TILOTI-587246 format. One line per 2 residues: their letters; for each residue x, y, z of C-alpha. Coordinates in Angstrom, 3 decimals, decimal comma, padded with zeros to 6 digits. Last residue first. Example, Ala and Ser with C-alpha at 12.3 -4.5 7.8 and 13.67 -1.06 7.14 Angstrom:
BEGIN
SA = 013,670:-001,060:007,140 | 012,300:-004,500:007,800 $
This chain:
BEGIN
XX = -010,547:-016,430:-002,700 | -013,240:-015,842:000,222 $
XX = -013,409:-019,071:001,523 | -009,783:-020,293:000,445 $
XX = -008,730:-017,614:002,995 | -007,282:-014,231:001,892 $
XX = -004,281:-012,950:000,830 | -003,364:-009,466:-000,544 $
XX = -000,064:-008,566:-003,179 | 002,711:-006,230:-003,796 $
XX = 002,120:-003,147:-001,337 | 004,713:-001,732:-003,328 $
XX = 007,958:001,159:-001,987 | 010,469:002,122:-003,291 $
XX = 009,117:006,144:-004,182 | 008,709:006,229:-000,578 $
XX = 011,354:006,809:000,729 | 013,884:005,338:003,071 $
XX = 012,978:006,337:006,548 | 015,478:007,871:008,343 $
XX = 018,112:005,844:010,757 | 016,490:005,066:014,487 $
XX = 018,810:004,726:016,843 | 016,998:007,676:018,642 $
XX = 013,458:005,437:018,304 | 014,566:003,609:021,288 $
XX = 012,633:000,143:021,146 | 014,928:-001,423:023,502 $
XX = 015,362:-005,239:022,565 | 014,173:-004,602:019,064 $
XX = 016,163:-001,598:017,740 | 019,375:-002,773:019,642 $
XX = 019,131:-006,131:017,358 | 018,868:-003,917:013,999 $
XX = 021,756:-002,274:015,278 | 024,425:-005,290:015,520 $
XX = 025,516:-004,677:011,687 | 026,416:-001,633:012,691 $
XX = 024,782:001,840:011,120 | 027,358:003,736:008,438 $
XX = 028,510:000,396:006,253 | 026,127:001,476:003,459 $
XX = 024,420:-002,358:004,237 | 023,833:-001,330:007,213 $
XX = 022,170:002,616:006,553 | 020,244:000,239:004,023 $
XX = 018,563:-002,450:006,499 | 018,071:000,851:009,106 $
XX = 016,115:002,826:006,118 | 015,169:-000,667:005,138 $
XX = 013,020:-000,807:008,820 | 011,526:002,668:008,784 $
XX = 009,827:001,791:004,909 | 008,243:-000,868:006,668 $
XX = 006,973:000,782:009,566 | 005,456:003,779:008,572 $
XX = 001,842:002,319:009,760 | 002,189:-000,715:011,691 $
XX = 002,124:-004,102:009,232 | -000,453:-006,847:009,351 $
XX = -000,106:-011,155:009,137 | 003,100:-010,473:007,586 $
XX = 005,374:-010,956:004,285 | 008,002:-008,656:003,517 $
XX = 010,573:-008,473:000,446 | 013,420:-006,349:000,787 $
XX = 014,781:-006,435:-003,075 | 018,414:-005,518:-004,296 $
XX = 019,012:-003,734:-008,301 | 022,412:-003,722:-009,269 $
XX = 021,904:-007,512:-011,223 | 019,490:-008,986:-009,719 $
XX = 019,375:-009,368:-005,818 | 017,581:-010,629:-002,770 $
XX = 016,466:-009,676:000,896 | 013,824:-012,131:002,215 $
XX = 012,234:-010,426:005,417 | 009,501:-013,346:006,284 $
XX = 006,350:-013,597:007,918 | 006,571:-010,983:010,438 $
XX = 003,243:-011,266:013,246 | 002,659:-007,898:014,760 $
XX = 002,792:-006,211:018,490 | 002,421:-002,700:018,087 $
XX = -000,108:-002,984:020,650 | -002,196:000,093:020,952 $
XX = -003,815:001,467:024,791 | -001,907:004,720:024,322 $
XX = -001,986:005,595:020,975 | 000,492:004,830:018,519 $
XX = 003,798:006,849:017,660 | 004,572:005,799:013,380 $
XX = 005,990:002,671:013,400 | 009,460:001,237:013,566 $
XX = 009,781:001,325:017,189 | 006,206:-000,528:017,822 $
XX = 007,449:-003,805:016,661 | 006,629:-005,824:019,673 $
XX = 006,941:-009,476:018,551 | 005,372:-012,085:016,472 $
XX = 008,371:-013,940:014,005 | 010,463:-012,545:011,347 $
XX = 013,000:-009,308:012,171 | 016,300:-011,318:013,044 $
XX = 017,236:-012,291:009,965 | 017,194:-008,751:008,184 $
XX = 020,260:-007,558:009,335 | 021,898:-010,935:007,758 $
XX = 020,149:-009,912:004,130 | 021,289:-006,552:005,199 $
XX = 025,010:-007,579:004,957 | 024,603:-009,520:002,469 $
XX = 022,903:-007,183:000,050 | 026,154:-004,808:000,492 $
XX = 025,599:-001,368:-000,720 | 029,094:-000,416:-002,735 $
XX = 026,899:001,308:-005,104 | 025,432:003,237:-002,692 $
XX = 021,782:003,412:-002,817 | 018,602:004,890:-005,354 $
XX = 015,472:004,301:-004,847 | 013,065:002,357:-007,491 $
XX = 009,388:003,213:-008,412 | 009,677:006,064:-010,159 $
XX = 012,816:006,159:-011,922 | 012,333:002,328:-013,180 $
XX = 011,665:002,763:-016,664 | 013,692:006,269:-016,685 $
XX = 016,634:004,067:-016,011 | 018,687:004,402:-012,849 $
XX = 021,903:005,208:-013,501 | 024,978:005,005:-011,308 $
XX = 023,121:001,848:-010,408 | 023,178:000,591:-006,940 $
XX = 019,179:000,531:-007,550 | 017,096:-000,119:-004,493 $
XX = 013,799:-002,257:-004,113 | 011,228:-002,129:-001,814 $
XX = 008,428:-005,192:-001,702 | 005,824:-005,251:000,341 $
XX = 003,074:-008,152:000,669 | 000,101:-008,862:002,666 $
XX = -001,081:-011,390:004,561 | -004,931:-012,936:006,216 $
XX = -006,883:-009,977:005,167 | -010,445:-010,714:005,623 $
XX = -010,329:-007,474:008,031 | -009,039:-005,565:005,585 $
XX = -011,567:-006,222:002,961 | -014,040:-007,042:004,258 $
XX = -016,493:-009,540:002,973 | -019,798:-009,890:004,911 $
XX = -021,854:-009,213:001,687 | -020,625:-012,243:-000,121 $
XX = -017,752:-011,192:-002,569 | -018,549:-010,327:-006,340 $
XX = -015,658:-009,775:-008,644 | -012,898:-007,240:-009,980 $
XX = -010,144:-007,126:-012,229 | -007,602:-004,829:-013,081 $
XX = -009,175:-001,713:-011,457 | -006,623:001,534:-012,333 $
XX = -004,997:004,143:-010,905 | -002,052:006,043:-013,017 $
XX = -003,634:006,779:-016,281 | -006,689:008,322:-014,521 $
XX = -010,055:006,792:-013,907 | -013,126:007,178:-015,749 $
XX = -013,130:004,787:-018,182 | -011,755:002,489:-015,499 $
XX = -014,536:002,810:-013,823 | -016,770:001,806:-016,436 $
XX = -014,054:-000,764:-017,619 | -014,191:-002,292:-013,601 $
XX = -017,938:-002,470:-013,080 | -019,119:-003,542:-016,539 $
XX = -016,979:-006,562:-016,124 | -018,311:-007,070:-013,241 $
XX = -021,237:-007,712:-014,526 | -023,431:-005,762:-012,620 $
XX = -026,040:-006,519:-009,643 | -027,975:-003,346:-007,458 $
XX = -027,380:-000,653:-005,876 | -023,021:-000,865:-005,426 $
XX = -021,160:-002,193:-002,776 | -017,555:-001,548:-001,984 $
XX = -014,498:-004,141:-001,813 | -010,688:-002,814:-001,755 $
XX = -007,739:-005,285:-002,504 | -004,248:-003,270:-003,213 $
XX = -002,019:-005,532:-005,739 | 000,217:-003,751:-007,615 $
XX = 000,156:-001,112:-004,939 | 002,841:002,118:-005,189 $
XX = 003,989:004,265:-002,044 | 004,442:007,991:-002,821 $
XX = 001,776:009,740:000,049 | 000,626:006,257:002,752 $
XX = -000,820:003,103:002,180 | -003,567:002,394:003,698 $
XX = -004,193:-001,039:002,965 | -007,137:-003,954:002,660 $
XX = -008,785:-000,755:001,410 | -012,785:000,128:002,009 $
XX = -014,503:002,179:-000,934 | -017,589:004,223:-000,313 $
XX = -019,644:004,916:-002,842 | -022,157:007,304:-003,642 $
XX = -025,081:007,021:-006,519 | -024,646:007,474:-009,763 $
XX = -023,080:004,136:-011,142 | -020,579:005,306:-013,286 $
XX = -020,149:008,741:-011,769 | -019,498:007,818:-008,140 $
XX = -017,104:004,673:-008,768 | -015,076:007,225:-010,634 $
XX = -015,235:009,569:-007,650 | -014,946:006,805:-005,309 $
XX = -011,582:005,894:-006,997 | -010,089:009,427:-007,259 $
XX = -011,225:009,784:-003,080 | -009,845:006,946:-002,701 $
XX = -006,350:007,478:-003,737 | -005,681:010,322:-002,709 $
XX = -005,922:013,942:-004,948 | -008,144:015,866:-003,004 $
XX = -004,784:017,016:000,109 | -006,211:019,126:002,854 $
XX = -009,842:017,258:003,569 | -008,017:013,859:003,650 $
XX = -008,850:010,510:001,970 | -007,261:008,135:002,484 $
XX = -004,419:005,682:000,090 | -001,481:008,078:-000,447 $
XX = -001,318:012,027:-001,162 | -000,911:010,320:-005,036 $
XX = 001,148:011,755:-007,357 | 003,901:009,149:-007,159 $
XX = 001,697:006,624:-005,890 | 001,510:004,470:-008,847 $
XX = -001,678:002,279:-008,515 | -003,318:-000,984:-008,860 $
XX = -006,168:-002,005:-007,373 | -007,383:-005,834:-006,972 $
XX = -011,391:-005,635:-006,642 | -013,687:-006,967:-004,175 $
XX = -017,787:-006,266:-004,920 | -021,228:-005,991:-002,223 $
XX = -024,018:-005,904:-004,093 | -026,610:-003,609:-001,844 $
XX = -030,219:-005,117:-001,021 | -032,293:-002,225:-001,203 $
XX = -034,153:-001,035:001,390 | -032,518:002,674:001,843 $
XX = -034,326:003,383:-001,606 | -032,067:004,324:-004,435 $
XX = -032,277:007,591:-005,302 | -028,803:008,390:-004,847 $
XX = -028,117:012,009:-003,639 | -024,938:012,484:-004,758 $
XX = -022,472:015,051:-002,602 | -021,633:017,733:-003,557 $
XX = -018,413:017,966:-005,816 | -015,982:020,058:-004,005 $
XX = -012,936:018,148:-002,847 | -013,011:016,505:-006,463 $
XX = -013,598:019,966:-008,765 | -010,775:021,454:-006,553 $
XX = -008,319:018,362:-007,584 | -009,634:018,681:-011,489 $
XX = -011,736:015,977:-012,082 | -010,661:012,611:-013,573 $
XX = -008,689:011,973:-017,342 | -010,881:010,125:-019,798 $
XX = -008,571:007,436:-021,786 | -009,418:007,767:-025,329 $
């Protein structure tokens, strides 16, 4: 029987662990692949006003398993409602343990909507975010009049007349290294919105339309903003040249509403051969 995580207020109010491990002890770093359904999470990052985040729930389970405070660092910070199939995190424990024991012990304390899929030892300088070579995000829409219950939490509805070809043509201008700042949340002064987008592939499977993004890194909100524009073009509500206009002018007034969070999944994170 899978044990549920602590109630939200208990997670927020739990006193921090007072570790008895001497500071001189060399800690063991682990790399883990994490999967979660984001529907009932307020995103990845711990927030004082939103206790049920993926990071908070994961760190609580790891701390209860190990008996010491644990800080988990993720490859990417997913927003509220966004899912992950292959999020990568790293964390340190005070003494070496078999990776399977860490995985199984933590999973027994995690709720059903977040699980560690795999854990392996990592070099002490491995960093889940900084060492990532590229990430893939998948956005899913359905043109079906009825979305099957199994897809209800992870597929966004779109008009049955949505044109995947128009979406594909609009997406073709996106790949490359350029300033995507118009699609992300406003950046602090001096921060760059330049990112390298390797490709955007628009695929169809029956009533479903999928957009697969691969890039070195992504701005917060970038993929959902792009998908909002793509959906508008596919529905004929936005002119086909809108994507080019946004990239050339950076005019946020031309943006469509962001695509719903439920359709977006962090699919996988790739690392160089030396860290794979």
